[in-house]
C-alpha positions in Angstrom: 124.5 91.8 199.3 125.1 95.4 198.2 122.2 97.8 197.8 122.8 97.9 194.0 122.7 94.2 193.8 119.6 93.9 195.8 117.9 96.5 193.6 118.8 94.4 190.6 117.3 91.2 192.2 114.1 93.1 193.0 114.0 94.5 189.5 114.4 91.0 188.0 111.6 89.6 190.2 109.2 92.4 189.1 110.2 91.8 185.5 109.7 88.0 185.7 106.2 88.7 187.1 105.6 91.0 184.2 106.6 88.4 181.8 104.2 85.9 183.3 101.4 88.4 183.2 102.2 89.2 179.5 101.7 85.6 178.5 98.7 85.2 180.7 96.9 88.2 179.2 98.2 87.8 175.7 98.8 84.1 175.3 99.1 84.3 171.5 101.3 87.3 171.2 105.0 88.1 171.4 106.1 90.9 173.6 108.8 93.5 173.5 109.4 95.8 176.5 110.8 98.4 174.1 109.7 101.4 172.1 108.0 100.6 168.8 106.5 102.7 166.0 104.3 100.9 163.5 104.8 102.3 160.1 102.2 100.3 158.3 99.3 102.2 156.8 98.9 105.1 154.4 102.0 106.4 152.6 102.4 108.7 149.6 103.4 106.7 146.4 105.0 108.6 143.6 106.6 107.8 140.3 110.2 108.9 139.4 109.0 111.8 137.3 106.7 113.1 140.1 103.7 113.4 137.9 101.8 110.6 139.6 101.1 110.8 143.3 98.6 108.5 145.0 97.9 107.2 148.5 100.0 104.0 149.0 99.1 101.2 151.3 101.7 99.4 153.3 101.9 96.4 153.2 101.0 96.6 149.5 102.3 97.3 146.0 102.1 100.1 143.4 99.7 98.2 141.1 97.0 97.9 143.7 97.7 101.5 144.9 97.2 102.8 141.4 94.0 100.7 141.0 92.6 102.0 144.3 93.3 105.6 143.2 91.5 105.1 140.0 94.6 105.6 137.9 94.3 102.1 136.3 91.6 99.5 136.0 91.8 95.9 137.0 95.3 94.7 136.0 93.8 91.2 135.2 91.2 92.6 132.8 91.7 91.5 129.2 95.1 92.6 127.9 96.1 94.9 130.9 99.0 92.6 131.9 100.8 94.1 128.8 99.0 97.4 128.7 100.2 98.2 132.2 103.8 97.1 131.8 104.9 100.7 132.0 104.2 100.6 135.7 106.9 98.0 136.3 109.4 99.9 134.1 109.0 103.1 136.2 110.8 103.8 139.5 108.5 104.4 142.4 108.9 105.8 145.9 106.9 105.6 149.1 107.2 108.3 151.7 105.5 109.3 154.9 106.0 111.3 158.1 106.0 109.9 161.7 106.4 111.3 165.1 109.2 110.4 167.5 109.2 111.2 171.2 112.1 112.3 173.4 111.5 109.2 175.4 112.1 106.9 172.5 115.2 108.8 171.4 116.8 108.1 174.8 117.1 104.4 173.9 120.6 103.2 173.0 119.5 101.4 169.9 116.8 102.5 167.4 116.4 100.3 164.3 114.1 100.3 161.2 112.8 96.8 160.7 111.7 96.1 157.1 110.2 92.6 156.9 109.9 92.7 153.1 110.9 95.3 150.5 110.0 94.5 146.9 112.8 94.5 145.8 115.6 96.9 144.9 115.3 99.9 147.2 117.1 102.7 148.9 115.8 103.8 152.3 116.3 107.4 153.6 115.2 108.9 156.9 115.2 112.7 157.2 117.1 112.8 153.9 119.9 110.5 155.2 120.6 107.2 153.4 120.2 104.4 156.0 120.3 101.3 153.9 119.6 99.4 150.7 117.8 96.2 149.8 118.1 93.9 146.8 116.2 90.8 147.9 112.5 90.5 148.2 112.9 87.5 150.5 115.0 89.1 153.2 114.3 91.1 156.4 116.4 94.2 156.6 117.3 96.0 159.8 118.8 99.4 159.5 120.3 101.6 162.3 118.5 104.9 162.3 119.3 106.4 165.8 121.7 109.0 164.6 119.3 110.4 162.0 116.1 110.7 164.0 114.9 113.9 165.6 112.3 114.7 168.2 108.9 115.4 166.6 108.1 115.0 163.0 110.4 112.7 160.9 110.2 111.7 157.2 111.0 108.3 155.7 111.2 107.5 152.0 111.7 104.1 150.3 112.8 104.6 146.7 112.4 101.5 144.4 114.2 100.8 141.2 112.4 99.0 138.4 113.1 95.3 138.9 112.9 94.8 135.1 115.6 97.4 134.4 117.7 96.3 137.4 117.7 92.7 136.2 118.7 93.8 132.7 121.5 95.9 134.0 122.8 93.0 136.1 122.8 90.7 133.1 124.7 93.2 131.0 127.3 93.7 133.7 127.9 89.9 134.0 130.4 89.8 131.1 132.4 86.7 132.0 129.8 84.2 130.5 126.1 84.0 129.7 123.8 83.0 132.5 120.8 81.5 130.7 118.0 81.7 129.9 117.9 85.3 128.6 114.2 85.7 128.2 111.0 83.6 128.5 109.3 82.2 125.4 107.4 84.9 123.5 104.0 83.2 124.2 104.5 84.2 127.9 104.5 87.9 127.1 107.1 88.2 129.9 110.3 90.1 130.9 113.9 89.0 130.8 116.5 87.9 133.3 114.5 87.2 136.5 117.4 85.0 137.5 119.5 88.2 138.1 117.3 89.5 140.9 116.2 87.9 144.2 112.6 88.4 143.5 109.5 86.2 142.8 110.7 84.6 139.6 107.2 84.2 138.1 106.6 87.9 138.5 108.4 88.2 135.2 105.8 85.8 133.7 105.4 82.0 133.6 103.6 79.6 131.4 100.5 79.9 133.6 100.7 83.5 134.7 101.3 87.1 133.8 104.2 89.5 134.2 103.6 92.0 137.0 107.0 92.9 138.4 105.7 94.6 141.4 107.3 97.3 143.6 106.4 98.2 147.1 106.7 97.6 150.8 105.1 94.2 150.7 105.5 93.2 154.4 105.4 95.0 157.7 107.7 97.9 158.5 108.3 99.3 162.0 110.8 101.1 164.2 112.1 99.4 167.3 114.0 101.0 170.2 115.8 99.2 173.0 118.8 99.5 175.4 120.2 96.0 175.8 119.0 93.2 173.5 115.8 91.9 171.8 114.8 88.5 170.6 114.7 88.7 166.8 113.8 85.1 166.0 113.1 81.8 167.8 113.6 78.5 166.0 112.1 75.3 167.5 113.2 71.9 166.4 111.8 68.9 168.3 113.7 65.5 168.1 112.6 62.2 169.5 114.0 61.1 172.9 114.9 57.7 174.0 111.3 56.8 174.6 111.9 55.9 178.2 113.0 58.8 180.4 112.7 61.3 177.6 109.9 61.4 175.1 111.0 64.5 173.2 113.9 67.0 173.2 112.7 70.4 172.1 115.6 72.5 170.9 115.0 76.2 171.1 117.5 78.4 169.3 117.1 82.1 170.2 118.5 84.7 167.9 119.3 88.0 169.6 120.0 91.5 168.3 122.3 93.2 170.8 123.0 96.8 171.6 126.1 97.9 169.7 126.8 100.7 172.2 127.2 98.5 175.2 130.9 98.6 176.3 130.7 95.1 177.9 128.7 92.0 177.0 125.0 92.4 177.6 124.0 90.0 180.5 120.7 88.6 181.3 118.5 85.5 181.7 116.9 83.6 178.8 114.0 81.4 179.7 112.1 78.9 177.5 108.9 77.2 178.5 106.4 74.8 177.0 103.1 76.7 177.5 100.5 74.7 179.5 103.2 72.8 181.4 104.4 75.2 184.2 107.3 72.9 185.3 108.6 72.3 181.8 111.1 75.1 181.4 114.8 75.9 181.2 116.7 79.0 181.7 120.3 80.2 181.1 122.4 83.1 182.3 123.8 84.7 179.1 126.5 87.1 178.1 125.5 88.5 174.7 128.0 89.8 172.2 127.4 92.8 169.9 125.7 93.2 167.4 124.0 89.8 167.3 124.2 86.5 169.1 122.4 83.2 169.5 122.0 80.4 172.0 120.1 77.1 172.2 118.0 75.9 175.1 116.7 72.3 175.2 113.4 71.3 176.9 113.5 67.7 178.1 110.0 66.4 177.8 109.9 63.4 180.1 107.2 60.7 180.2 105.4 62.5 183.0 104.2 65.1 180.6 101.2 64.1 178.6 102.1 65.4 175.1 100.7 64.2 171.8 102.3 64.1 168.4 101.4 66.1 165.3 100.1 64.0 162.5 99.3 64.6 158.8 95.6 64.8 157.7 94.1 61.3 157.9 96.5 59.9 160.4 95.7 61.5 163.7 95.4 64.8 165.5 97.3 68.0 164.6 98.4 68.8 168.1 100.2 72.1 168.4 102.1 73.6 171.4 103.4 77.0 172.2 106.9 77.7 173.3 107.4 80.9 175.1 110.9 82.5 175.2 111.9 85.5 177.3 115.0 87.6 177.8 115.5 89.8 180.8 118.4 92.2 181.0 120.1 92.0 184.4 121.4 95.6 183.9 118.2 97.4 182.8 115.3 94.9 183.5 114.3 95.3 179.9 112.2 92.4 178.7 111.9 90.8 175.3 109.6 87.8 174.7 108.3 85.7 171.8 105.8 83.0 171.6 106.0 80.4 168.7 103.8 77.4 167.8 105.3 74.1 167.1 104.3 70.4 166.8 106.0 67.3 167.9 106.7 64.9 165.1 109.6 63.2 163.3 110.2 63.0 159.6 112.5 60.7 157.7 113.1 60.4 153.9 113.8 56.7 153.3 116.2 55.9 150.5 117.2 52.2 150.7 117.5 49.2 148.4 114.3 47.5 147.3 114.0 43.8 146.6 113.6 43.1 143.0 114.5 46.5 141.8 117.7 48.4 141.1 118.1 51.8 142.7 116.7 53.1 145.9 113.3 53.8 147.5 112.1 57.4 148.0 109.3 57.8 150.6 108.6 59.7 153.8 107.9 58.4 157.3 106.1 60.6 159.7 106.4 59.5 163.3 107.9 56.2 161.9 104.8 55.5 159.8 105.3 55.3 156.0 103.0 57.7 154.3 101.9 58.0 150.7 102.1 61.7 149.9 98.9 62.7 148.1 98.4 66.3 146.8 99.5 69.0 144.5 101.8 71.9 143.9 101.2 75.4 145.3 102.0 78.6 143.4 101.4 82.2 144.5 97.7 82.8 144.9 97.8 86.3 143.3 100.3 88.5 141.5 99.6 91.2 144.1 100.3 89.6 147.5 98.3 92.2 149.6 95.1 91.0 147.9 95.5 87.5 149.5 93.4 87.4 152.7 93.6 84.8 155.4 90.1 83.7 154.6 91.0 83.1 150.9 94.1 81.2 151.9 92.1 79.1 154.3 89.6 78.3 151.6 92.3 77.1 149.2 93.9 74.9 151.9 90.6 73.6 153.2 89.8 72.7 149.6 93.0 70.6 149.5 92.1 68.7 152.6 88.5 68.3 151.4 90.0 66.6 148.3 91.8 64.1 150.6 95.2 65.7 150.1 97.9 65.5 152.7 100.7 67.3 151.0 101.5 70.5 149.0 104.8 71.4 147.4 105.5 75.1 147.7 107.0 75.6 144.2 110.4 77.3 143.8 109.5 80.0 141.3 107.2 81.9 143.6 107.6 83.2 147.2 108.4 81.8 150.6 104.7 81.9 151.6 103.0 84.2 154.1 102.8 82.9 157.7 99.1 82.2 157.1 99.9 79.4 154.7 102.1 77.5 157.1 99.8 78.2 160.2 96.8 76.8 158.4 98.8 73.9 157.0 99.8 73.0 160.6 96.2 73.2 161.7 94.8 71.1 158.8 97.6 68.5 158.7 98.9 69.4 155.2 102.6 68.4 154.8 104.7 71.0 153.0 107.5 70.2 150.6 109.3 73.5 150.6 111.4 74.6 147.6 113.8 77.4 147.9 113.1 80.2 145.4 115.1 79.1 142.3 113.4 77.8 139.2 114.1 76.9 135.6 117.3 78.8 135.2 121.0 79.1 135.9 122.0 81.8 138.4 124.9 84.3 138.6 127.1 82.7 141.2 129.4 85.5 142.5 130.3 86.4 146.0 127.6 89.1 146.4 124.9 86.8 145.1 125.9 83.9 147.3 126.1 86.1 150.4 122.7 87.5 149.6 121.3 84.0 149.2 123.0 82.7 152.3 121.2 85.4 154.4 117.9 84.7 152.6 118.1 81.0 153.4 119.0 81.5 157.0 116.1 83.8 157.6 113.5 81.7 155.8 114.6 78.4 157.4 114.3 80.0 160.8 110.9 81.6 160.0 109.3 78.6 158.3 111.0 75.8 160.1 109.0 76.1 163.3 106.1 74.6 161.5 105.6 70.8 161.8 103.8 70.9 158.4 107.1 71.5 156.7 108.7 68.1 156.1 111.4 68.7 153.5 113.6 71.4 152.1 114.4 71.3 148.4 117.0 73.5 146.7 115.3 74.4 143.4 112.8 73.6 140.7 114.1 71.6 137.8 117.6 73.2 137.6 119.5 69.9 137.9 117.3 68.6 135.1 117.9 71.7 133.0 121.7 71.4 133.4 121.8 67.6 132.8 119.5 67.8 129.7 121.0 71.0 128.2 117.8 73.0 128.3 119.6 76.3 127.8 122.6 75.4 125.7 124.8 75.0 128.8 127.1 72.5 127.2 128.3 74.6 124.3 131.9 73.7 125.2 133.2 71.2 127.7 134.9 74.1 129.6 131.6 76.1 129.9 129.6 73.1 130.9 132.1 72.4 133.7 131.7 76.0 134.8 128.0 75.7 135.0 128.2 72.5 137.0 130.6 74.2 139.4 128.2 77.1 139.8 125.4 74.7 140.5 127.2 72.9 143.2 128.4 76.1 144.7 124.9 77.6 145.0 122.8 74.6 145.9 125.3 72.5 147.9 128.0 74.7 149.3 125.6 77.6 150.2 122.0 76.5 150.2 122.3 73.0 151.5 125.1 73.8 153.9 123.2 76.8 155.3 120.2 74.6 155.9 122.2 71.8 157.6 123.8 74.3 159.9 120.4 75.3 161.1 118.1 72.3 160.8 119.0 68.7 160.8 115.5 67.6 161.7 114.2 67.4 158.1 115.4 65.9 154.7 117.4 68.4 152.6 117.1 67.7 148.8 119.1 69.6 146.2 116.6 69.8 143.4 113.2 68.5 142.1 113.3 66.3 140.2 116.4 64.6 141.4 117.8 61.1 142.1 118.4 61.8 145.8 121.4 59.9 147.1 122.3 58.8 143.5 122.5 62.5 142.5 124.9 63.0 145.3 127.1 60.2 144.1 127.2 61.8 140.6 128.5 65.0 142.1 125.0 66.6 142.4 124.1 66.6 138.7 122.9 63.1 137.7 123.2 62.0 134.1 119.4 61.3 134.2 117.5 63.1 137.0 114.3 61.5 135.7 115.5 57.9 136.5 112.5 55.9 137.7 114.6 54.0 140.1 115.5 57.0 142.3 114.1 60.1 143.8 111.2 62.2 142.4 110.1 62.7 138.8 108.3 65.4 136.8 106.4 64.2 133.8 104.4 65.9 131.1 103.2 64.4 127.9 100.8 66.4 125.7 101.0 64.2 122.6 99.9 60.7 123.7 96.4 59.7 124.9 96.4 60.5 128.6 94.0 57.6 129.3 96.7 55.2 128.3 98.4 54.4 131.6 101.3 52.5 129.9 102.7 55.9 128.8 103.4 57.0 132.4 106.7 56.5 134.2 106.4 54.0 137.1 108.5 56.2 139.3 109.3 56.1 143.0 107.7 59.5 143.6 105.8 61.7 141.1 106.2 65.3 142.2 104.9 67.0 139.1 102.5 65.9 136.3 99.5 67.6 134.7 97.4 68.8 131.9 95.7 72.1 131.2 92.1 73.2 131.2 90.2 76.4 131.0 88.6 78.0 134.0 84.8 78.3 134.1 83.0 80.8 132.0 81.8 82.4 135.2 85.4 83.1 136.2 86.5 84.2 132.7 83.7 86.6 132.0 84.8 88.8 135.0 88.0 89.8 133.1 86.7 89.8 129.5 83.9 91.1 127.2 81.5 89.4 124.9 83.9 89.9 122.0 86.3 87.5 123.7 84.0 84.6 124.1 85.0 82.6 121.1 87.7 80.0 120.6 89.6 82.1 118.1 89.4 85.4 119.9 92.5 87.5 120.6 91.7 87.2 124.3 91.7 83.4 124.1 95.1 83.5 122.4 96.5 86.1 124.7 95.5 84.3 127.9 97.3 81.1 126.9 100.9 81.3 128.0 101.9 77.7 127.2 103.1 77.1 123.6 100.4 75.3 121.6 98.3 74.9 124.8 94.9 75.5 123.2 95.7 73.1 120.4 96.9 70.5 122.9 93.6 70.6 124.8 91.6 70.1 121.7 93.9 67.3 120.4 93.7 65.5 123.7 89.9 65.7 123.7 89.7 64.2 120.2 91.1 60.9 121.5 87.8 60.2 123.3 85.2 62.8 122.4 83.7 64.5 119.4 84.2 68.3 119.8 81.2 70.5 120.7 78.9 71.4 117.9 76.3 74.1 117.4 75.6 77.5 115.7 76.1 79.8 118.7 79.8 80.6 119.0 79.5 81.8 122.6 77.8 78.5 123.6 80.4 76.6 121.7 83.1 78.5 123.7 81.3 77.5 127.0 81.0 73.9 125.9 84.7 73.7 125.0 85.5 75.0 128.5 83.4 72.2 130.0 85.1 69.6 127.7 88.6 70.9 128.6 87.8 70.3 132.3 86.5 66.8 131.5 89.7 65.9 129.7 91.9 67.4 132.4 90.0 65.5 135.1 90.3 62.2 133.3 94.0 62.7 132.4 95.0 63.3 136.0 92.6 60.7 137.4 94.2 58.0 135.2 97.7 59.0 136.0 97.2 59.4 139.7 95.4 56.0 140.0 98.4 54.4 138.2 100.7 55.9 140.9 98.5 54.9 143.8 98.1 51.3 142.7 101.9 51.1 142.2 102.8 51.6 145.8 103.2 48.0 146.8 104.5 46.3 143.7 107.7 46.1 141.6 107.1 45.2 137.9 110.0 45.0 135.5 112.2 46.5 138.2 110.2 49.6 138.8 107.4 50.6 141.2 107.1 51.2 144.9 105.5 54.6 144.1 105.0 56.6 147.3 103.9 60.1 146.2 101.7 61.8 143.7 101.6 65.6 143.6 100.0 66.8 140.5 100.6 70.2 138.9 99.0 72.4 140.1 96.6 73.2 142.9 95.7 76.9 142.7 95.8 79.7 140.1 97.4 83.1 140.0 94.8 84.6 137.5 91.9 83.8 135.2 93.4 81.8 132.4 94.0 78.3 131.0 96.4 76.5 133.4 97.1 73.1 135.0 95.2 74.0 138.2 92.3 72.2 139.8 91.2 75.4 141.7 90.3 78.4 139.7 91.4 81.9 140.6 88.9 82.8 143.3 88.8 79.2 144.6 86.1 77.7 142.5 86.6 73.9 142.0 87.2 72.6 138.6 86.1 69.1 137.7 89.6 67.9 138.4 89.3 68.9 142.1 86.1 66.9 142.5 87.9 63.9 140.9 90.9 64.4 143.2 88.6 63.9 146.2 87.9 60.4 144.8 91.3 59.4 143.5 93.0 60.5 146.7 90.4 58.8 148.9 91.9 56.9 151.9 90.4 53.6 150.5 89.6 53.3 146.9 89.5 50.9 143.8 91.4 51.3 140.6 89.9 49.6 137.5 91.8 49.4 134.3 92.8 47.0 131.5 96.3 45.5 131.1 96.3 44.2 127.5 93.4 41.7 127.4 92.9 41.5 131.2 90.5 43.6 133.3 92.0 44.3 136.7 90.8 46.0 139.9 93.2 47.0 142.6 92.2 48.1 146.1 94.3 50.8 147.7 94.3 51.6 151.4 96.2 54.4 153.2 94.8 53.2 156.5 97.3 52.0 159.1 94.9 49.2 160.2 93.4 46.2 158.5 89.9 46.4 157.0 88.0 43.2 157.8 85.2 41.7 155.7 85.1 44.3 153.0 83.4 43.5 149.7 84.7 44.4 146.2 81.8 44.8 143.7 82.5 45.0 140.0 79.5 45.7 137.7 78.8 45.8 134.0 76.3 48.4 132.7 74.8 49.6 129.4 74.2 53.2 128.4 70.4 52.5 128.2 69.5 51.1 131.6 69.8 51.9 135.3 70.1 48.1 136.0 73.5 46.4 135.8 73.9 43.5 133.4 76.2 41.7 135.9 77.5 42.1 139.5 80.6 40.3 140.7 81.6 40.4 144.4 84.3 39.1 146.6 84.7 39.4 150.3 88.3 39.9 151.7 90.4 41.5 154.4 92.4 44.5 153.3 95.8 45.2 154.8 96.5 48.8 155.6 99.2 50.9 153.8 99.1 48.8 150.7 97.6 48.3 147.2 96.9 44.9 145.8 95.0 43.3 142.9 91.7 41.7 143.9 90.0 41.2 140.5 91.7 39.9 137.4 89.8 38.4 134.5 89.9 38.4 130.7 87.8 41.4 129.6 86.1 39.5 126.8 85.0 36.6 129.1 83.7 39.0 131.7 81.6 40.9 129.2 80.4 37.7 127.6 79.2 36.4 131.0 77.4 39.7 131.4 75.8 39.3 128.0 77.3 42.6 126.8 77.2 42.2 123.0 80.0 44.7 122.3 82.4 46.9 124.2 81.0 50.1 122.8 77.6 49.4 124.5 78.9 48.9 128.0 80.9 50.4 130.8 82.1 48.9 134.1 82.1 50.2 137.7 84.0 49.1 140.8 83.4 49.9 144.4 83.6 48.7 148.0 80.9 47.7 150.4 81.4 47.6 154.2 80.3 44.7 156.4 76.7 45.9 156.3 76.8 46.1 152.5 76.8 49.8 152.4 79.1 51.7 149.9 82.5 52.3 151.4 84.6 55.0 149.6 84.0 56.3 146.0 82.7 54.3 143.1 85.0 54.1 140.1 84.2 53.7 136.5 85.9 52.4 133.4 84.8 53.1 129.8 85.4 50.3 127.4 85.7 52.6 124.3 86.1 56.2 123.5 82.8 57.9 124.3 82.6 59.3 120.8 82.0 55.8 119.6 79.9 54.6 122.5 76.8 52.7 121.5 73.5 53.7 123.1 74.9 56.8 124.7 72.2 59.4 124.1 71.2 62.9 125.2 69.0 62.6 128.3 67.0 65.0 130.3 68.6 65.9 133.7 66.6 68.2 135.9 67.2 69.9 139.3 64.4 69.0 141.6 63.8 70.1 145.1 66.5 72.2 146.9 66.3 72.3 150.7 68.4 73.8 153.4 69.8 71.3 155.9 69.9 72.3 159.6 73.7 72.1 159.9 76.7 73.3 157.9 78.4 70.0 157.1 81.8 71.3 155.9 84.4 73.6 157.4 84.3 77.0 155.8 80.7 76.6 154.5 78.1 79.1 155.7 75.3 76.5 155.5 74.4 73.4 153.5 71.8 73.0 150.9 70.5 69.6 149.5 69.9 69.3 145.8 67.9 66.6 144.2 68.7 65.5 140.6 66.7 63.4 138.3 67.7 61.9 134.9 65.8 60.0 132.2 68.9 57.9 131.4 72.5 57.2 132.3 74.8 60.2 131.8 78.5 60.7 132.0 80.3 63.8 133.4 77.2 65.4 134.9 78.2 68.9 135.9 76.4 71.3 138.3 77.2 75.0 137.9 76.2 77.3 140.8 76.5 80.5 138.7 77.2 83.5 140.8 76.7 81.7 144.0 80.1 80.9 145.3 80.6 77.5 146.8 81.0 73.8 145.9 79.0 70.6 145.6 79.6 67.4 147.5 80.2 65.7 144.1 80.4 66.9 140.6 81.4 65.8 137.1 80.1 62.3 138.0 78.7 59.4 136.1 74.9 59.3 136.9 73.6 55.8 136.4 70.6 56.0 138.8 67.4 57.9 138.1 67.6 60.1 141.3 70.6 61.4 143.1 71.0 63.7 146.1 74.1 66.0 146.4 74.9 68.8 148.8 76.0 72.3 148.1 78.3 74.2 150.5 78.2 78.0 149.9 80.9 80.4 151.1 78.2 82.8 152.1 74.8 81.9 153.5 72.2 81.6 150.8 68.6 80.7 150.5 67.2 77.8 148.5 65.5 80.1 146.0 68.8 81.9 145.4 70.5 78.7 144.4 67.5 77.6 142.3 67.8 80.8 140.2 71.5 80.1 139.5 72.1 76.4 139.3 72.4 74.7 135.9 73.1 71.1 135.1 74.5 69.4 132.0 76.2 66.2 130.9 78.5 65.2 128.1 75.9 64.8 125.3 74.5 68.3 125.9 77.5 69.8 124.2 76.4 68.4 120.8 73.8 70.9 119.8 73.3 69.9 116.1 
């Protein structure tokens, strides 16, 4: 062995020891044995004219920087979304100085790593143009070695107005129109978001404002190295043969390689499953400039005691860390990354169903069929730097607390921050991940497709390590838009053919093909809604993408009575459906003034971005309720907010229960429903939307109802023509033995039921079946209920010890505006006490609240005022004289603090005349 070779061996041994020490001391961190300069922090932000100069925060955006500097007020206040539109129409630049040492300059490679630039930008270092960006969703790496100098350096990122850029791109696309041009006027938005790779809803949506932000919205740093660095690690587990191999963990390592190396960079790449010292694999590699990749496979045999990752409600959310290291054999330079992953399989089952044409559409996780219960996720704020990990956790914990197991990350927002996916992994929330295309055609030229291809590659690798992500989906509603001619895309046969070709090119030849080249471990769907395999047979644009016999369906109906379940499509999978409500008065008053608190105020009209939305809410309420009455316009405004939340909760309850009871049956050729994701979970601002969580995280009545209609075991009570039916639904994987169904008839004037019917039975898991079926008239007659308007019915389950099991459901036999005996009652808040333990994750402590009522009351609502938190139940039917609920505050509070704030009301309280 030569002296030089021996030196390299000793160098490698020292380096390997260093790697082990790195992971021992910093088990959660990645490591780079290279020079780095963190450029996050305070920059100078200036407008194009130079007359506005403020401190800029990176990561951040210009709107929050101007707000912090006192140049503007709260962008969400009243009409500021329009008043501040000038900000997005200006060009802004961010600049700062940084120091570079002689030592760092000696490295062969020095790059500027921009994790996220929003959006169209030119980057200069010491006055030299080093690169451009035109995609908010891409990481950009720019070579800056030749322009750096020892000592003080200057960097500037100059942004172009996204609004003006999009308009110019549209004007330059002269071959044919790429619709839609502009959003509906009611959205107060901007035009042509489809011409820029930016958060589409930042130009407005029917639930949100137009804030086309500019800024460095993710981390930015300088990285220096001599040989190569690990840029990304993508881990995809697959199931082994179950005998000698439990799992195969495929670890793809993406390397950035020194361009100045005259020969291939050589070294050793090692991958290890942390916590299992003997479970590792290493490869000798020769890396090509400027980038390269390789895949290592960890063979997890039966001797290793590993556990699978399961969705919420089905098992543990076991996570493992995979450590990857690269050691250069020439320089001893080390690069290492540590990523988390979970071991699970996912399968989208599309197969024939007995008694029904078409194909099934449901997911299996670890070979277990799972009904996907949940909602749709939109960006949590127009200004992403305002979203804290704590706030994200609160939203996601709220989803789990409402018995959800799935969220669809919608395609008009952003590929979410790592926090969202990390917490989803931890809580067991499955993610249906859209790519960021929504409600539009797109300009399919070579530059656009190349841009998208890089975007997809980066995001699949970034997001795909998370076991929570169970499906990729190409876009939101673009197949349906093309098939149903939303935007006049079939003006001529030739033009329609062109749009179809563009669609296939973008979502099949580029998006889907890029995904398949990287990740074959998950289903890959072209659009939502879509007919799945049938869409593929029809050359990717089905004649009817809403066909109930295939795929997933979006459904909105604002005209018919939403309590009428016969209006709903009995689809295989419901991935969008919903109805609006207003957020609470407490939330709205933070961005409005007293002049705004009437139904006909300019603010009320301005905040509604959905055409006829305010009228639709009132019209829907009229089916079952008299509208609020009284002489105080502010009180009437508050009462209408309450009623809008009652209506929304009942609409989505009725529809979701219909989907849950349809999971095991085929009626008239349709059924076998295996997913219900209502629109939408969260909110981007304080306004009327379809959300169940308000901006800030406060629960609407709908979210409390979701906790019941998504319960693992529940009853569904409804009428089918003259028959009263009760289904029992179970998501459990095991049989329930000796459970009792109890169906009771009540009047509005007594706490004692007129009749109780019971049946003891065994309930199979993963199924829904009818247990009770009787003519309504006969059932009421037996109960001595003289007329439908005087009575209501409840259903519930009792366990083997005759204690309540799961939620109690209720069924109103008439519109409540005609209910007989329903009167205003006196509901009071009694004793409030602090319990010794916090009973819910995220709650600071737990308070117990005693309620008393003088008579039965529907839709009893507790409002905690300025005390942020939630109750264990709310919006409920109270048909007992005393009830105990818990309150879970976000910050620790005393009993007297809640006593001062809490208010209680029920339906009849909104009639004040």
